[in-house]
C-alpha positions in Angstrom: 37.2 -101.8 96.6 33.7 -102.1 98.2 31.0 -104.0 96.3 27.9 -101.8 95.4 24.9 -102.3 97.7 21.3 -102.2 96.7 19.6 -99.0 97.9 16.3 -99.0 99.9 13.5 -99.6 97.4 15.8 -99.9 94.4 14.5 -102.2 91.7 16.6 -105.3 91.5 17.0 -105.1 87.7 18.2 -101.5 88.0 20.7 -102.5 90.7 22.0 -105.3 88.5 22.6 -102.7 85.7 24.4 -100.4 88.1 26.5 -103.2 89.7 27.5 -104.8 86.4 28.6 -101.5 84.9 30.4 -100.2 88.0 34.0 -99.4 87.1 35.5 -100.9 90.3 33.5 -104.1 89.8 34.9 -104.4 86.2 38.4 -104.1 87.6 38.0 -106.4 90.5 35.9 -109.0 88.6 37.0 -108.9 85.0 35.3 -112.3 84.4 31.7 -111.6 83.5 30.3 -114.8 85.1 32.0 -114.0 88.3 30.8 -110.4 88.2 27.2 -111.6 87.5 27.3 -114.0 90.5 28.6 -111.4 92.9 26.0 -108.8 91.7 23.1 -111.3 91.9 24.1 -112.3 95.4 23.9 -108.6 96.4 20.6 -108.1 94.6 18.9 -111.1 96.3 20.2 -110.7 99.8 16.7 -110.3 101.2 15.1 -113.2 99.2 14.8 -116.8 100.2 16.6 -119.6 98.3 13.8 -120.3 95.8 13.1 -116.7 95.0 16.9 -116.0 94.5 17.2 -119.0 92.2 14.2 -117.8 90.1 15.7 -114.3 89.8 19.1 -115.8 88.8 17.4 -118.1 86.1 15.2 -115.3 84.7 18.2 -112.9 84.6 20.4 -115.4 82.7 17.6 -116.7 80.4 15.9 -113.5 79.3 17.5 -110.2 80.6 15.5 -107.3 81.8 14.0 -103.9 81.0 15.0 -100.7 82.9 14.0 -97.0 82.8 16.7 -94.7 81.5 18.6 -92.3 83.7 22.1 -90.8 83.6 23.7 -93.9 85.2 22.6 -96.4 82.5 22.1 -94.2 79.4 24.7 -95.2 76.9 25.2 -93.8 73.3 26.7 -96.6 71.1 29.1 -95.9 68.4 27.9 -96.7 64.9 30.1 -99.8 64.9 28.4 -101.1 68.0 25.0 -101.5 66.3 24.2 -105.0 65.2 23.2 -105.8 61.6 19.6 -106.8 62.4 16.5 -105.3 63.8 12.7 -105.8 63.8 12.1 -103.4 60.9 10.9 -100.5 63.1 13.9 -98.2 63.7 13.8 -94.5 64.5 16.2 -91.9 65.8 15.7 -90.5 69.3 17.4 -87.5 70.9 17.6 -87.5 74.7 18.1 -83.7 74.9 15.0 -82.9 72.9 12.7 -85.6 74.4 13.9 -85.6 78.0 15.3 -82.1 78.8 14.2 -82.7 82.4 15.8 -83.4 85.7 18.6 -85.8 84.6 19.5 -83.7 81.6 19.7 -80.6 83.8 21.9 -82.5 86.3 24.2 -83.6 83.5 24.5 -80.0 82.3 25.3 -78.8 85.8 27.9 -81.6 86.3 29.6 -80.6 83.1 29.4 -76.9 83.9 30.7 -77.1 87.5 33.1 -80.1 87.1 34.9 -81.0 90.4 32.9 -78.3 92.2 29.6 -80.0 91.5 27.6 -80.8 94.6 24.3 -82.7 94.6 21.2 -80.8 95.8 20.4 -81.2 99.5 17.4 -83.2 100.6 14.9 -81.7 103.0 16.5 -83.6 105.9 19.9 -82.0 104.9 18.4 -78.5 105.1 16.7 -78.0 101.7 13.7 -75.6 102.0 10.3 -77.1 101.9 7.7 -75.9 99.4 6.0 -74.0 102.2 9.2 -72.2 103.1 9.8 -71.3 99.5 6.3 -69.8 99.2 6.8 -67.8 102.4 10.1 -66.5 101.1 8.5 -65.4 97.8 5.7 -63.6 99.6 8.4 -61.8 101.7 10.0 -60.6 98.4 6.6 -59.4 97.1 5.9 -57.5 100.3 9.4 -55.9 100.2 8.9 -54.9 96.5 5.7 -53.1 97.4 7.7 -50.6 99.5 10.5 -50.1 96.9 11.4 -46.5 96.3 13.7 -45.0 93.7 17.0 -45.4 95.6 16.1 -49.0 96.6 15.4 -49.8 93.0 19.0 -48.8 92.2 20.3 -51.0 94.9 18.5 -54.0 93.3 20.8 -53.6 90.3 23.8 -54.3 92.4 25.3 -57.7 93.0 24.7 -61.0 91.3 21.0 -62.0 91.4 20.2 -64.8 93.8 17.6 -67.6 93.2 14.8 -65.5 94.8 16.0 -62.1 93.6 13.1 -59.8 92.5 15.1 -58.9 89.3 14.4 -62.3 88.0 10.7 -61.8 88.0 9.5 -62.1 84.3 7.7 -59.1 83.0 3.9 -59.5 82.8 2.5 -59.6 79.3 1.2 -56.0 79.5 4.8 -54.8 80.0 6.3 -56.9 77.2 6.5 -54.2 74.6 8.7 -54.1 71.5 10.0 -51.0 69.8 8.9 -47.4 70.2 6.5 -45.2 68.3 8.7 -42.2 69.0 12.2 -43.6 68.5 13.6 -45.7 65.6 15.2 -49.1 66.1 18.9 -49.1 67.0 18.7 -45.4 68.1 20.4 -46.5 71.3 23.2 -48.4 69.7 25.6 -45.5 70.5 25.6 -42.0 72.1 25.0 -40.3 68.7 21.5 -41.6 68.1 18.5 -39.3 67.8 16.4 -40.1 70.8 13.5 -38.0 72.0 11.7 -38.3 75.4 9.2 -36.3 77.3 10.3 -32.9 78.6 10.2 -34.2 82.2 12.5 -37.2 81.4 14.9 -35.1 79.3 15.1 -32.5 82.1 16.0 -35.2 84.7 18.7 -36.6 82.4 20.2 -33.1 81.9 20.2 -32.6 85.7 22.0 -35.9 86.1 24.6 -34.9 83.5 25.2 -31.5 85.2 25.5 -33.0 88.7 27.9 -35.7 87.6 30.2 -33.3 85.7 30.2 -30.8 88.5 31.7 -33.4 90.9 34.7 -33.7 88.6 35.2 -37.4 89.3 35.8 -39.6 86.3 35.2 -38.9 82.6 32.4 -36.5 81.8 29.0 -37.7 80.9 27.0 -36.5 77.9 23.3 -36.3 77.4 23.6 -38.7 74.4 25.1 -41.4 76.7 22.4 -41.1 79.3 19.6 -41.1 76.7 21.0 -44.3 75.2 21.3 -45.9 78.7 17.8 -44.9 79.6 16.3 -46.3 76.5 18.1 -49.6 76.9 16.9 -49.8 80.5 13.3 -49.1 79.4 13.7 -51.9 76.8 15.1 -54.3 79.4 12.0 -53.7 81.5 10.0 -55.6 78.9 12.0 -58.8 79.7 12.2 -58.8 83.5 12.1 -56.4 86.5 11.4 -56.2 90.2 7.6 -56.4 91.0 5.7 -53.1 91.4 8.4 -51.2 89.5 7.6 -48.7 86.7 9.4 -48.6 83.4 10.7 -45.1 84.2 12.1 -46.2 87.6 13.8 -49.2 86.1 15.4 -47.1 83.3 16.6 -44.3 85.8 18.1 -47.0 88.1 20.2 -48.1 85.1 21.2 -44.5 84.4 22.5 -44.1 88.0 24.4 -47.4 87.7 26.1 -46.0 84.6 27.0 -42.8 86.3 28.5 -44.8 89.2 30.6 -46.7 86.7 31.8 -43.4 85.2 32.8 -41.9 88.5 34.4 -44.9 90.2 36.0 -46.7 87.2 34.2 -49.9 88.1 30.5 -50.9 88.3 28.6 -51.4 91.6 27.5 -54.7 90.1 30.4 -56.7 88.6 27.9 -58.3 86.1 26.9 -54.9 84.7 28.7 -54.7 81.3 25.9 -54.0 78.9 26.7 -50.3 78.5 30.5 -50.5 78.3 30.3 -49.6 74.7 28.9 -46.1 75.7 31.9 -45.3 77.9 34.5 -42.9 76.5 37.6 -44.6 75.2 39.6 -43.1 78.1 37.7 -45.2 80.6 39.4 -48.5 81.5 36.2 -50.5 81.1 35.4 -49.1 77.7 35.0 -51.6 74.9 36.4 -48.8 72.7 39.7 -48.7 74.6 42.8 -49.0 72.5 44.6 -52.4 72.4 48.1 -52.9 73.6 50.9 -53.6 71.0 51.0 -57.2 72.2 47.2 -57.7 71.8 47.4 -56.2 68.2 50.3 -58.5 67.3 48.5 -61.6 68.6 45.3 -60.7 66.7 46.9 -59.6 63.4 47.0 -63.1 61.9 47.5 -62.0 58.2 50.3 -59.6 59.3 48.9 -56.6 57.4 49.1 -54.3 60.3 45.3 -54.1 60.7 42.7 -56.0 62.8 39.9 -57.1 60.5 37.2 -59.7 60.1 39.7 -61.8 58.1 42.0 -62.0 61.2 39.2 -63.2 63.4 38.1 -65.8 60.8 41.7 -67.1 60.6 41.9 -67.2 64.4 38.7 -69.3 64.6 39.8 -71.8 61.9 43.2 -72.1 63.6 41.6 -73.0 66.9 39.2 -75.5 65.3 41.9 -77.2 63.2 44.2 -77.6 66.3 41.4 -79.2 68.4 41.2 -82.9 69.2 37.9 -84.5 69.8 37.0 -87.0 72.5 33.8 -88.8 73.3 32.4 -90.0 76.6 31.9 -93.8 75.9 28.8 -93.9 78.2 26.9 -90.7 77.4 28.3 -90.0 73.9 29.0 -86.4 74.9 31.8 -84.8 72.7 34.6 -82.8 74.2 37.5 -80.8 72.5 41.0 -80.3 73.7 43.9 -78.3 72.3 46.3 -81.2 73.0 46.1 -84.9 72.4 46.3 -86.9 75.5 44.4 -89.0 78.1 41.3 -87.3 79.5 38.7 -88.4 82.1 35.2 -87.2 82.8 33.1 -88.5 85.8 35.7 -91.2 86.4 35.6 -92.5 82.8 38.4 -92.3 80.2 37.3 -90.4 77.1 37.6 -92.1 73.7 39.7 -90.4 71.1 37.7 -89.6 68.0 40.3 -87.7 65.9 40.7 -84.1 65.0 37.6 -82.0 65.2 35.9 -81.2 61.9 35.8 -77.6 60.8 32.1 -77.4 60.9 31.8 -78.6 64.4 30.5 -75.8 66.7 30.6 -75.4 70.4 26.9 -74.5 70.4 26.1 -78.2 69.6 25.6 -78.7 73.3 23.9 -82.0 73.1 25.8 -83.5 70.1 26.2 -87.2 70.6 23.0 -87.7 72.6 21.1 -89.4 69.8 20.4 -93.1 69.7 18.4 -95.4 67.4 15.2 -96.9 68.8 14.6 -100.5 67.8 18.2 -101.1 66.7 20.1 -103.6 69.0 23.7 -102.8 69.9 26.5 -104.7 71.6 27.4 -103.9 75.2 30.9 -105.2 75.8 31.0 -103.7 79.3 27.8 -105.6 80.3 25.5 -106.1 82.0 24.2 -108.3 79.1 25.4 -109.2 75.7 23.2 -106.7 73.9 20.7 -103.9 74.5 18.1 -101.9 72.6 16.2 -98.7 73.2 12.4 -99.0 72.6 9.2 -97.3 73.6 7.1 -99.1 76.2 3.3 -99.2 76.5 3.3 -95.7 77.9 5.3 -94.2 75.1 8.4 -93.8 77.3 11.8 -94.9 76.0 13.3 -97.7 78.0 16.5 -99.8 77.7 16.1 -103.6 77.2 19.1 -105.7 78.1 19.2 -109.2 76.7 21.4 -112.1 75.8 24.0 -114.1 77.7 27.4 -112.5 77.2 29.2 -115.9 77.8 27.3 -117.8 75.0 27.2 -117.6 71.3 24.0 -117.9 69.3 24.0 -121.0 67.2 20.9 -120.4 65.1 22.6 -121.9 62.1 22.1 -125.3 63.7 18.4 -126.1 63.0 18.0 -128.3 66.1 19.4 -125.7 68.5 17.3 -122.9 67.0 14.1 -125.1 67.2 14.8 -125.9 70.9 15.5 -122.3 71.9 12.4 -121.0 70.2 10.2 -123.8 71.7 11.6 -123.3 75.2 10.9 -119.6 75.1 7.6 -119.7 73.3 9.0 -117.5 70.5 5.8 -117.9 68.4 4.3 -115.5 71.0 7.4 -113.5 72.2 5.4 -110.9 74.1 5.7 -107.1 73.9 8.5 -105.3 72.2 9.7 -103.7 75.5 10.5 -107.1 77.1 13.8 -109.0 76.8 12.2 -112.2 75.6 10.9 -110.4 72.5 14.5 -109.4 71.5 16.1 -112.8 72.4 13.6 -114.5 70.2 14.2 -112.0 67.3 18.0 -112.7 67.6 17.2 -116.5 67.1 
């Protein structure tokens, strides 16, 4: 397999970390000394003999500090942590502290799996900032000329990245509740909802026109009132620019009538009002279940579908799940069957059966590490590593210790020589490898 190459402008220490932890390098060069030699030769290709020798010596003697990214972030198991530290240990959560670019990329990789494709660069066709601004101004200009029918069209199809429907509502439009109608009055078509005479007249006309066509189930005024009120409420979250609350709500009413007539929505993502459809409609959430569906859900075999059945179904699923951990990121995954699983080219580590109180919503479970607590790194690049905050307050990873040598601090002469050689009376800042090598001795 090809040996990793240093990228243009890539820090040598960062390249060493990437090279030493590369899966193919670990297979082709299982001996750590040999792997170090090969990686150092690649890291120092553009240096003269003396500079290369200095880098080799510094790397072996001290180690190095690197910024954290998805390639080098590793969550150690509790057993990996060593039994010593410098007395200043704290817990740090990547997801809470760094929910930026790399965390979003990790989420996207996990969500899309094999279909994941890295974002294009500008050279590969990615729009520049100027092009994005121009596109946004085009959307704003188009929205200025929206009329009622065009507003309805905007509710069709899946919103794209620059879709006007994604425009957050300004603060003046972010209203909650209604002085005229009680909360939950739109939860079904039986609620008491009152509108102005003009609005109610338009809704009555819409009911009459729909029912006169004789296509699909009949509409009722109660249905359309509930849909209108929900649409008016959704206006407080997001809507196309220059739209009125009434126009947005009426567009939703027309979308609902289209669903009634045609048996399917014009926008496949429109499902919010399926509970208002009559039970005879195939998209209705009130539609009757088939005998097979009832049999599958009736877990307690009492002939009824109740909350108890759903609770039993949930527990059954959790108890049957097996939990696996990504050894590099610490991300937890659950599978219904026990077996061998891989993520991003790495085999997942079996953790045992999932605990009952584990929830899928714990999206970043396993992304926490201990700052200031050294841990073993059997896969390299050095013997140990530790996460600490640097002078800027950013968390960095410090790799230190020769993986091919044992510390012999129990021999007074060896310990004295090491500490004198590395000036351990003044070990330097906490975010440097020499500090932690001295602490180990």
